[in-house]
N, C-alpha and C positions, 0 to 999 in steps of 0.2 A: 364608752364604745356602743354603736348602734349594731343593730342584728345584721345589717348588711355589711358592716365592716367585718364583724365576726366570721360571717360566711365567706367574705373575700379571702381571708387567711386559712379557712379549714379548721376543723376541730383536731386537737391534740388529745392522743391517749391520758396523757398524764394529767392534763385538766380536767377531762371527763371524770377520771377516777377519783379525783380530789373533790370536785361538786359533788358526786355521788356520795363521798363520805359526809361531806357537810349536812347533805339532806338526811341520808338514812342513819348516821352514828351521832351526828351533832345536833340534828332535829332543827337545822337552821331555818328562819322564816324566809318567806317568798321575796320580799323586798331585799333582805340582808343576802341572799343567794343572788339576786340580780346584780348586787354592787360588786361581790365577789367576783363574778362572770365578767362583768365589764373591766374590772382593774386587772385581772390577770391576761385577759385577752388583749387588753391596751398593749400589755408589756408583748405578748406574743406577736402582735402586730409591728411592734417597734423592732424586735429583732428579726422578724420575717423580711422586712423592707431593708434591712442592711446586711442580709445574707447570713444573719446569725440564727441560732436555735437555743431552746431550752437546755438542750443537754449540754451545750457549750458555756452557759452562763456562769460568770464569775464576779467578784465583787466591784471590779472596773466596769463590767457591763452595767450593773445596777445603778453606779454612779452616773455614767452617761444617761440612764434613762431618767434618774432624778434631775439631772440638767434638763431634759427634754421637758418634763412635767412642770418645771419652773419657767421654761420658755413659753408654754402654754398659758402663763400667769395664772396659774392656779393657786387659790390660798393655802395657807398653813395647814389647816384642818383637812382639805382634800388630799394634799400630798400625804399627810400622815395616815389618811384611811387608806389611801393606795399602798403605802408601805406595809400597813397592818396585813391587808390582804395578800400582799407579796412574802410577808414573813410567813404567814400561816401556811402558803402554797409551798414555799422550798423546803420548810420544817418537814412537813409531810413528805416531800420527795425525797430528802436525806434520810428520813426515817425507813422509808419503803426501799431504800439501796438504789433508788434511780440516779441518785448524785453522790458523790465521794464525801461530800461536805455541804453545809448550808452556806451559799452565797450570800444571803441576806443577813446573816448572824450579827454584823458587826454595823449594819446601817443603823444610824440614829435619826430619830423623828425631828423635824424642825419644830423650833420654840412656838408653843401655842400662846395666844394671848389669854390671861386669866379674866374670863368674863363669869360674871354672877348669873345666875338664871333670872329671867324677868318674871314677875308674879303680879298678880292684881291684889290690891287691897280688899280687905273685907266687904267694904261699901261698893266698890266696883265688881266685885263678884256678885253680889246681891243684885245689883242693876243689871247684870249681864243676865242672871237667870231669870230676871222678871220679864224680859223682851219678847219671848215667844208666846204667841196667842193660844192658849190653852182650850179655846173653845173651837178649834180648828185640829184635824187630824195631823197635819203637818207641824203645827204648833206643838202639840202636845207630845210628838215624837222628838220634836228639837228640845223642849223643855227636860224629856226624860234623858237626852243624850248630854245636854249640858250639865245636869245633876250627876250623872254616871262619871262624867269626866272628872268633875271635881270631888264627889263624894268617896270616890274610890283611887283617884290617882291614876287614871287609866292612860296608856299609850294607845294612839290612835288605832294601830294595828289590833290591839286588844279590844277596843271597844267595837269594832264593826266585826269583830269575829263571834261576839257573843250571842249564845243561843238561849231562848227560853228556858230551857232547862239548866241553864248555869246560875239562875236566880232561884233562891230558896226561900220563899216569901215567909214562911214560918218562923224561920231563923233570922231573916233578914241580912241574909249572906250573899255574896255575888262569888262565884268560881270564875277565876280568870286565869288564862293560860298565856304567859309570858315569853320572853326570850328562851328560846330553846326548849320550846314546849313545857316550861316549868309552871307547875300549877300553884295558885296560891287563894286563900279565902281572906276576903274584905268584908267587914260589917259595914252598912248602908246606914246613914242617918235616917230617921222616921220620914222625913219629907221625899228623900229620893227612893225610899221603898214605895210609897204612896203613889207616887208620879208613874213610877215604872210599872207599878202593879195595876194602876187605870189603863196605863198604855197597852200592856199586853193583854188585859181583859178585854178591853172595849173598842180598842181603836186600831191595833196592829191588824186586825183581820180586814179591815177597810181598805187595805193597801193592796190586797188579792196577792199573798205571799206566794211568791214562787221560788225563793230560797229560805233556808232554815233559819238565818240571823234574825236577832232582834230587830235591829234597824233598817229598814228598807227604804227605797227610794219610790218615787211615784209609779214606777212600773212594777213593784213588788219584789224587786231585785235587790240583795245586798248593798248597802250604802257604801260609797267608795270613799278612800281616803282624801281625795279631792273635794269630795261632797262636803265631809266634815268640815275641812278647812275653810271652805267657802262659806259655810253657815255661821263658824264662829266669829269670822272676820265681819260677816254682815251684822251680826247681833251686837257685836262689840261696837260697830260704827253707831247702832241704833242707841245703843247705852252711853255713848258720849266718850266713850275710850279713845283718847285720841293717838296712844301709842300703837304700834304694830304688834299685835298678838297672835297667838296661833294655838291650837288645841293643847299643845304641850305646856303653854303658860298655865293651863287650869290645873296639869299635874304639878308643875312646879309650886302653884298657890295652895294646893291641897299639901304639900309638905310642909311649907313655909308656915301655914296656919297650924297644923298641927303641932310643930315645934315653939311656935308663939304660945301655943295654950297649955302647954307643960309637956308634951310626948317627949318620950325618951327616943335618943337616935336609932337605937336597936329596934324599937316598934316602927318606926317610920321605915327602916331599912326593910322590914319583912313585909310592910305595907305596899310599899313600891315595886317590890320584887327584885331588889338589886341584890346581885350575888356577892358584892363586896361592899362593906361598911364605907369605904374611902368614897364611893360614888355619892353617898347620902351625904358626906360631911360636908359637901359644897354648901347647904343649905345653913349649917353652922356658921359660915362665912357672911351669908346673907344676914343672918341676926347681927353678927358682929358690926358689920356695916351700918345697920340701922341703929344699934344700940351706941354707937360712936355718934352719929349723927344727932339723936336726941340728947345724950351728954353735951354735945356741943352747943348745942341750940338753948338747952336749959339750965345748965350749971353757971352759978354766978361768976366762976373764975375762968369761963370758956370764952369771954368776950375779948 
C-alpha cells in the first residue's frame, strides 16, 4: 500500500499504537516496520471501502480479505507475510482489551514451497571477490563490502548500518546489530580484516564522509540497500556467474561453507544471529542434497 493510499483512508489510533509498540518495545528495523505498516493499512483500506471497521472484524471478515489477496495474485510467501503482520496486530489488540477475542487466531498460512537457499561454490566466491579493482577507491570499498558479506554472513541491512567503531582491529572482531537490535560479535578471517582496515585507514576519507557509516557512496552518504544489490549483481556478471544471485546469497554461502568445513550447527546459528536454531537447520538440508548428489554420482551401485 502506498503512502497516498494510507493517507486516503486516514490513520487509526489502534494501528498507530501498535506501530509505536513495534518500534519502542520490539526494536523493529525500519524496513520491517514499513512492511507491517503496508500490510495492516491494506486490511484497513479493504474494510473502509466496504463500510467495515477494525472494531468489528471477525474471522469471516479476514477470510474475505484473504480471498482479496489471492485475487490480487499474490504469491504464497506474500500472503503468509500479510497474515503474520495481521496476527501480530490482532493479538496485540486483544491483549490491550480493544477486542474481546483475536479474530486472526484460527487463520492458517498457505503452504509454502520448500526452497533451499542458493549459495556459491568456493570457486565462485573466490572469483566474485577478485572482481573489484583495489587500486581505485570504489573498488577497494566494494572489495571490503563483499568480504564482509561473506566473512561475517551479514544481512544487507546489517552491512550498511556498520560504523567504524564496530570494527575491533586488534581482536579482529566485527560488532553487528541484527534484527530487533540484537548485538553479536563475529570474528573475521585475516584477509577481510586487512582489506577493511586498509579501506578505513586510507580510502574511506576520500569519499568526503557526510554520514557515520563505514560504506559510503560517491557523495559521502550511507550506501543504500539498492546500491549493494546492484554492485553484487554487477560483480557476479563480471565473474561469469550465470545464476541470479543477491547479497543474501553470500550469507547463505558463508553458512554452507562453514558447515562443509565442520562447524557445528549451534555455532553457525550464533554467527548468523538466528534466534531459533530451526532457521539454521535449512543449511543441513543443503548438505543432505549435495551428499545425495555426490553419492549418486560416485557410488558404484548408483548407476
